[in-house]
Each structure stands twice: as structure tokens, then as C-alpha cells.
C-alpha positions as CSV (number, residue, x, y, z in Angstrom):
1,M,-171.4,-72.2,0.9
2,T,-168.9,-74.9,2.1
3,R,-165.3,-74.7,2.2
4,A,-163.3,-77.3,0.6
5,E,-160.2,-78.6,2.2
6,H,-157.3,-79.2,0.0
7,A,-153.9,-80.4,0.9
8,A,-150.9,-77.9,-0.2
9,T,-147.2,-78.4,-0.7
10,L,-144.8,-75.6,-0.2
11,M,-141.6,-76.4,-2.1
12,R,-138.2,-74.8,-1.6
13,D,-134.8,-75.7,-3.0
14,L,-131.9,-75.2,-0.5
15,A,-128.4,-75.8,-1.5
16,M,-126.7,-78.0,1.2
17,R,-123.4,-79.9,1.6
18,V,-123.6,-83.7,2.9
19,I,-121.4,-84.1,5.6
20,D,-121.8,-87.9,6.4
21,I,-124.4,-90.4,5.1
22,S,-125.5,-93.9,6.2
23,P,-128.3,-96.2,5.2
24,S,-130.5,-94.6,7.6
25,G,-130.0,-90.9,7.3
26,C,-127.4,-88.3,6.9
27,L,-125.8,-85.1,8.3
28,I,-126.1,-82.2,6.1
29,E,-124.8,-78.6,6.3
30,S,-127.0,-75.7,5.5
31,R,-127.2,-72.0,5.9
32,R,-130.8,-72.1,6.9
33,R,-132.2,-73.4,10.1
34,L,-134.7,-76.2,9.5
35,E,-137.3,-77.1,12.3
36,V,-137.3,-80.7,13.7
37,G,-140.1,-82.5,12.1
38,T,-139.7,-80.9,8.7
39,V,-140.3,-83.3,5.9
40,G,-138.8,-82.8,2.5
41,R,-137.2,-84.5,-0.5
42,L,-133.7,-84.8,-0.6
43,R,-131.9,-85.1,-4.0
44,L,-128.1,-85.6,-4.5
45,K,-125.7,-86.9,-7.1
46,F,-123.9,-90.0,-5.7
47,G,-121.1,-90.9,-8.1
48,N,-122.9,-90.5,-11.6
49,D,-126.1,-91.4,-10.3
50,E,-128.8,-88.8,-9.3
51,C,-130.8,-90.1,-6.4
52,A,-133.5,-88.9,-4.2
53,D,-135.3,-89.8,-0.8
54,D,-137.9,-88.4,1.4
55,V,-136.5,-87.3,4.7
56,E,-137.4,-85.9,8.1
57,V,-135.5,-83.4,10.2
58,V,-134.5,-85.0,13.4
59,R,-132.1,-82.5,14.8
60,C,-130.6,-78.9,13.7
61,E,-127.9,-77.2,15.7
62,T,-125.8,-74.1,14.9
63,V,-122.3,-74.7,14.1
64,E,-120.1,-73.1,16.8
65,G,-118.5,-69.9,16.0
66,E,-120.8,-69.7,12.7
67,R,-123.7,-67.6,13.0
68,S,-125.5,-68.8,9.9
69,R,-124.4,-72.3,9.4
70,F,-126.3,-75.3,10.8
71,H,-125.7,-79.1,10.9
72,V,-129.1,-80.8,10.2
73,G,-129.6,-84.4,10.9
74,V,-132.2,-86.2,8.6
75,R,-133.5,-89.7,8.7
76,F,-134.7,-91.3,5.4
77,L,-138.4,-92.1,5.4
78,W,-139.6,-95.4,3.9
79,T,-142.2,-93.7,1.6
80,T,-140.9,-95.6,-1.4
81,P,-139.1,-98.9,-1.7
82,R,-135.3,-99.0,-1.6
83,D,-134.8,-99.2,-5.3
84,V,-132.5,-97.7,-8.0
85,G,-132.6,-94.1,-7.8
86,S,-133.2,-93.8,-4.1
87,I,-130.4,-92.6,-1.8
88,R,-130.9,-95.7,0.4
89,H,-130.0,-97.8,-2.5
90,A,-127.1,-95.9,-3.6
91,V,-125.5,-96.0,0.0
92,T,-126.2,-99.7,0.4
93,L,-124.6,-100.3,-3.2
94,H,-121.5,-98.1,-2.5
95,A,-121.1,-99.0,1.1
96,S,-117.5,-100.3,0.6
97,D,-116.6,-97.1,-1.1
98,L,-117.9,-95.1,1.6
99,D,-115.9,-97.3,4.4
100,T,-112.8,-96.4,2.2
101,A,-113.3,-92.9,2.1
102,R,-114.0,-92.5,5.7
103,T,-110.6,-94.3,6.3
104,A,-108.9,-91.8,4.2
105,W,-110.5,-88.8,5.9
106,V,-109.1,-90.0,9.1
107,M,-105.5,-90.3,7.9
């Protein structure tokens, strides 16, 4: 009898908060540590649009003074085109809105 090898996918929904976003990736805040190299699908609401993209964790740091809070840097993977419905498309489309919002945050 031979063993067949099958690809498996483990899915888990995690609530996170987006701190910063750019056309290449974003910084999110999580209550769970994520290992560098973890690949997943990030879904978020951008204005009235629901968007999603595949991402890879490139760094994960504990927030100073917070035991169970982490800043997680992710980069967008180019597994699909930058079309309507992708976070990369929404960020490009709303880049001027983001710049205005960042200016307002600094003030």
C-alpha cells in the first residue's frame, strides 16, 4: 500500500488592526504572534469596498509594554493581478486619500 501525498491548508481567522498601508505591504497589530514566513490571505474593508490579497509575514515584534500585542509587517504577494478587489488596487486607487489622512494624523 502506498501513501498518497496531499496538500493541506490550515485556515484561521484573526482579528487585526491595520496601522499603516502602502502599495507593497502593510503594518498590522495583532494579539497573536505570527512567525516570519507565514503566508495568508488578508481581507479588509477599504472605504465601501471589500478587498483581499495574499500576504507574507516579514517581521513580528512585541509592542513595548504590551505582553500580548504584536506589530506584524506583511508584504503583498503577487499571486493574482492587481485588479479590482485586491488591496493593492484599492491602495493605488486611493493613494491621494491616504496621503491626506497621514497629513491629518501628524497634525
